[in-house]
C-alpha positions as CSV (number, residue, x, y, z in Angstrom):
1,M,203.1,-6.3,76.2
2,R,200.9,-4.5,73.7
3,L,198.2,-6.6,72.1
4,G,197.0,-6.6,68.5
5,P,193.4,-7.2,67.4
6,T,194.1,-10.9,67.1
7,H,196.4,-12.2,69.8
8,T,197.3,-15.3,71.7
9,L,196.9,-14.7,75.4
10,L,198.3,-18.0,76.6
11,P,201.1,-20.1,75.1
12,S,199.8,-23.1,73.3
13,W,199.8,-22.6,69.6
14,T,203.5,-22.0,68.6
15,T,206.6,-24.0,69.3
16,E,208.4,-21.2,70.9
17,M,205.6,-20.1,73.1
18,K,205.0,-23.6,74.5
19,R,208.2,-22.9,76.5
20,L,206.5,-20.2,78.5
21,P,204.5,-20.9,81.7
22,L,200.8,-20.8,81.2
23,V,200.0,-17.5,82.7
24,V,203.1,-15.5,82.0
25,L,201.9,-13.8,78.9
26,L,198.6,-12.8,80.6
27,A,200.5,-11.4,83.6
28,A,203.0,-9.6,81.4
29,S,200.3,-8.0,79.3
30,S,197.5,-7.3,81.9
31,M,199.2,-4.2,83.2
32,A,199.3,-2.4,79.8
33,A,195.9,-3.6,78.8
34,S,194.3,-2.3,82.0
35,A,196.0,1.0,81.7
36,Q,194.5,1.5,78.2
37,T,191.0,0.9,79.4
38,P,189.4,4.0,81.2
39,A,187.7,3.1,84.4
40,S,184.4,4.4,83.0
41,A,184.6,2.4,79.7
42,P,181.5,0.3,79.2
43,L,182.0,-3.4,79.3
44,P,181.2,-5.1,75.9
45,E,178.2,-7.4,75.9
46,V,178.4,-11.1,75.4
47,E,176.3,-12.4,72.5
48,A,176.9,-16.1,73.4
49,A,178.9,-18.3,75.6
50,T,179.1,-22.1,75.2
51,I,180.8,-24.4,77.7
52,N,181.7,-28.0,77.0
53,P,183.9,-30.7,78.6
54,T,187.3,-30.9,76.9
55,A,187.7,-33.9,74.6
56,P,189.9,-36.6,76.2
57,D,192.4,-36.5,73.4
58,A,192.9,-32.6,73.5
59,I,196.5,-31.4,73.5
60,N,196.3,-27.6,73.3
61,S,195.6,-25.7,76.4
62,G,195.1,-21.9,76.6
63,F,193.2,-18.7,76.0
64,H,193.3,-16.9,72.7
65,T,191.1,-14.6,70.6
66,E,190.1,-14.7,66.9
67,D,188.0,-12.7,64.4
68,N,189.7,-9.4,65.2
69,G,189.3,-10.0,68.9
70,H,185.5,-10.5,68.8
71,R,185.7,-14.2,69.9
72,A,187.6,-15.8,72.7
73,F,188.5,-19.5,73.0
74,I,189.4,-20.9,76.4
75,E,190.6,-24.5,75.8
76,N,191.4,-27.5,78.0
77,L,191.6,-25.6,81.3
78,P,190.4,-26.6,84.8
79,V,188.2,-23.9,86.5
80,A,190.8,-23.6,89.2
81,R,193.4,-22.6,86.7
82,L,191.0,-20.2,85.0
83,L,190.3,-18.5,88.3
84,T,194.0,-17.7,88.8
85,I,194.2,-16.2,85.3
86,V,191.1,-13.9,85.5
87,Y,191.7,-12.8,89.1
88,D,195.5,-12.3,88.6
89,L,196.4,-14.7,91.5
90,Q,198.7,-17.7,92.1
91,N,197.5,-21.2,92.8
92,D,197.9,-20.9,96.6
93,Q,195.9,-17.6,96.6
94,V,192.7,-19.4,95.5
95,I,191.2,-21.1,98.6
96,A,188.5,-23.8,99.0
97,V,188.3,-24.8,95.3
98,P,186.2,-28.0,94.9
99,K,188.1,-31.1,93.7
100,W,186.3,-31.4,90.4
101,A,187.3,-27.8,89.6
102,Q,190.9,-28.8,89.9
103,T,190.7,-31.8,87.6
104,D,187.8,-31.4,85.2
105,R,188.7,-29.5,82.1
106,F,186.5,-27.3,79.9
107,D,186.3,-25.5,76.6
108,I,184.6,-22.1,76.7
109,H,183.8,-20.1,73.5
110,I,182.7,-16.5,74.0
111,V,181.3,-14.3,71.2
112,I,181.0,-10.5,71.7
113,A,178.0,-8.6,70.5
114,G,178.1,-5.7,68.1
115,G,181.6,-6.3,66.8
116,A,183.3,-4.8,69.9
117,T,186.9,-5.7,70.7
118,P,187.4,-6.1,74.5
119,T,190.8,-5.3,76.0
120,L,192.6,-8.0,78.0
121,A,191.3,-6.5,81.2
122,Q,187.8,-6.6,79.9
123,W,188.1,-10.2,78.7
124,K,189.0,-11.1,82.3
125,Q,185.9,-9.2,83.6
126,L,183.7,-10.9,81.1
127,T,185.1,-14.4,82.0
128,R,184.5,-13.7,85.7
129,A,180.9,-12.8,84.9
130,I,180.5,-16.0,82.9
131,L,181.9,-18.0,85.8
132,A,179.3,-16.3,88.1
133,E,176.4,-17.0,85.8
134,R,177.2,-20.4,84.4
135,F,179.2,-22.0,87.2
136,H,177.4,-20.1,90.0
137,L,180.7,-18.8,91.3
138,K,180.5,-16.9,94.6
139,A,183.7,-15.8,96.3
140,H,185.2,-13.1,98.5
141,D,188.6,-11.6,99.1
142,E,190.6,-12.0,102.3
143,T,194.1,-11.1,103.4
144,R,196.2,-14.0,104.7
145,E,199.8,-14.6,105.6
146,L,201.5,-16.6,102.8
147,P,205.0,-17.3,101.6
148,V,206.0,-14.3,99.5
149,Y,209.1,-12.6,98.0
150,S,210.1,-9.1,99.2
151,L,211.5,-6.9,96.4
152,T,214.0,-4.3,97.7
153,V,216.7,-2.1,96.2
154,D,220.2,-3.8,96.5
155,K,222.8,-2.2,98.8
156,G,224.8,-1.2,95.8
157,G,221.9,0.8,94.4
158,L,219.7,0.6,91.3
159,R,221.3,-0.3,88.0
160,I,218.3,0.7,85.9
161,K,217.4,4.0,84.3
162,P,214.3,6.2,85.0
163,S,211.8,6.4,82.1
164,I,211.8,9.5,80.0
165,P,208.4,11.1,80.7
166,M,206.0,11.1,77.8
167,K,202.4,12.1,77.6
168,D,200.0,9.1,77.7
169,D,203.0,6.7,77.8
170,L,201.6,3.5,79.1
171,P,203.5,0.8,81.1
172,D,204.5,-2.1,79.0
173,D,206.0,-5.6,79.3
174,T,207.5,-7.5,76.4
175,M,208.6,-11.2,76.7
176,T,210.5,-12.6,73.7
177,G,210.8,-16.1,75.1
178,Y,211.1,-17.2,78.7
179,G,214.2,-15.6,80.1
180,N,214.0,-12.3,78.2
181,L,211.9,-9.5,79.6
182,Q,211.8,-5.8,78.5
183,E,210.1,-3.4,80.9
184,T,209.1,0.1,79.7
185,N,207.7,2.9,81.9
186,V,207.0,0.6,84.8
187,T,206.7,1.3,88.5
188,M,208.1,-1.3,90.9
189,A,204.5,-2.2,91.9
190,N,203.9,-3.0,88.2
191,F,207.0,-5.0,88.0
192,S,206.3,-6.9,91.3
193,K,203.1,-8.2,89.7
194,T,205.0,-9.6,86.7
195,L,207.6,-11.1,88.9
196,G,204.9,-12.8,91.0
197,F,203.7,-14.7,87.9
198,L,207.2,-15.6,86.8
199,L,208.1,-16.9,90.2
200,E,204.6,-18.3,91.0
201,R,204.6,-16.6,94.3
202,P,203.3,-13.2,95.4
203,V,206.0,-10.5,95.3
204,V,205.7,-7.5,97.7
205,D,207.1,-4.2,96.5
206,D,209.3,-3.0,99.4
207,T,211.5,-0.8,97.2
208,H,209.9,2.5,98.5
209,L,210.3,3.9,95.0
210,G,206.6,4.9,94.8
211,E,205.4,6.1,91.4
212,Q,208.9,6.4,89.9
213,R,209.0,4.7,86.5
214,F,211.8,2.8,84.8
215,D,213.0,1.2,81.5
216,F,215.1,-1.9,81.7
217,T,215.7,-5.4,80.2
218,L,216.5,-8.6,82.0
219,H,218.1,-11.8,80.6
220,W,218.3,-15.0,82.6
221,S,218.6,-18.7,82.3
222,N,215.9,-21.3,83.1
223,T,215.5,-25.1,83.1
224,M,213.7,-25.0,79.8
225,Q,216.6,-23.6,77.9
226,T,218.9,-25.7,75.8
227,A,222.6,-25.4,75.1
228,S,221.8,-23.5,71.9
229,D,220.3,-20.8,74.1
230,N,223.6,-20.1,75.8
231,A,222.0,-21.0,79.1
232,A,225.3,-21.6,80.8
233,A,226.3,-17.9,80.2
234,L,223.2,-16.5,81.8
235,P,222.3,-16.1,85.5
236,D,219.1,-17.3,87.2
237,L,216.3,-14.8,87.6
238,R,217.2,-13.7,91.2
239,T,220.9,-13.2,90.2
240,A,219.9,-11.3,87.1
241,L,217.8,-8.9,89.2
242,H,220.8,-8.3,91.4
243,E,223.4,-7.9,88.7
244,Q,221.4,-6.3,85.9
245,A,218.8,-4.2,87.8
246,G,220.2,-3.6,91.3
247,L,217.2,-5.3,92.9
248,R,217.0,-8.1,95.5
249,L,214.4,-10.8,96.2
250,T,214.2,-12.2,99.7
251,A,211.9,-15.2,100.5
252,T,209.8,-14.4,103.5
253,R,206.2,-14.5,104.7
254,G,203.7,-11.6,104.4
255,N,200.2,-10.6,103.9
256,A,198.7,-11.3,100.5
257,R,195.3,-11.2,98.9
258,V,193.5,-14.5,98.6
259,L,190.2,-15.4,96.9
260,V,188.0,-17.7,99.0
261,I,185.5,-19.8,97.0
262,D,182.0,-19.7,98.7
263,A,180.2,-21.6,96.0
264,L,181.1,-23.2,92.6
265,D,179.0,-25.7,90.6
266,R,179.5,-27.6,87.4
267,P,178.3,-25.4,84.5
268,T,174.7,-25.1,83.5
269,P,173.7,-26.5,80.1
270,N,174.2,-24.4,77.0
């Protein structure tokens, strides 16, 4: 999903986007945003970061940017949820989170110095740095056995087309409502990450397709659709993968990355 200078990263501010899970748009766009940022690109500096408890009557919840991408607003989110977003993990992949971090909600306003416009990947890095500085976050990665899905090629073979090679053509996800996903120039490793967020469980790429890239579109039904969406005519996601892409998901257990929290405090004063 390609991002403009002013974009909503989490669904909270339009009626249609309220139908999407909280982290789906971040997951679907993080791959393209990361690919557009060279590894050596300097990280923009934060001019100011203010953190306040969320008002009791707050309704909106999410992460969006304004002012041509120079300001970010994280609203009405528990720190535990924010950790899953900025580290690209599922809830059960963040271990030893304090109780308060699962229940207490915060609003975080970040202003970037010098008029720079961070990419989505850089916003995640900057937010991780703020969590370390203001919440005294200390954590380490481990590998643990968790419930996962294994993604494999169906016995009948793939039903998707290889991408047409183009110079500097970046991988891209586009979601036009929950249940409609267009993939462009993606590897199965890329796609597995997106599936993980859609299914809220890690997905292991066992397709053995390596760096091969593909273009395809998936349409599936979900419990949030209404009769007007023709939900009855659409398959569920796992069936759509089988029928439309020639891919199979199998529930199993496997090794997955987890983030173990070593220290996390309530935020320091502004």
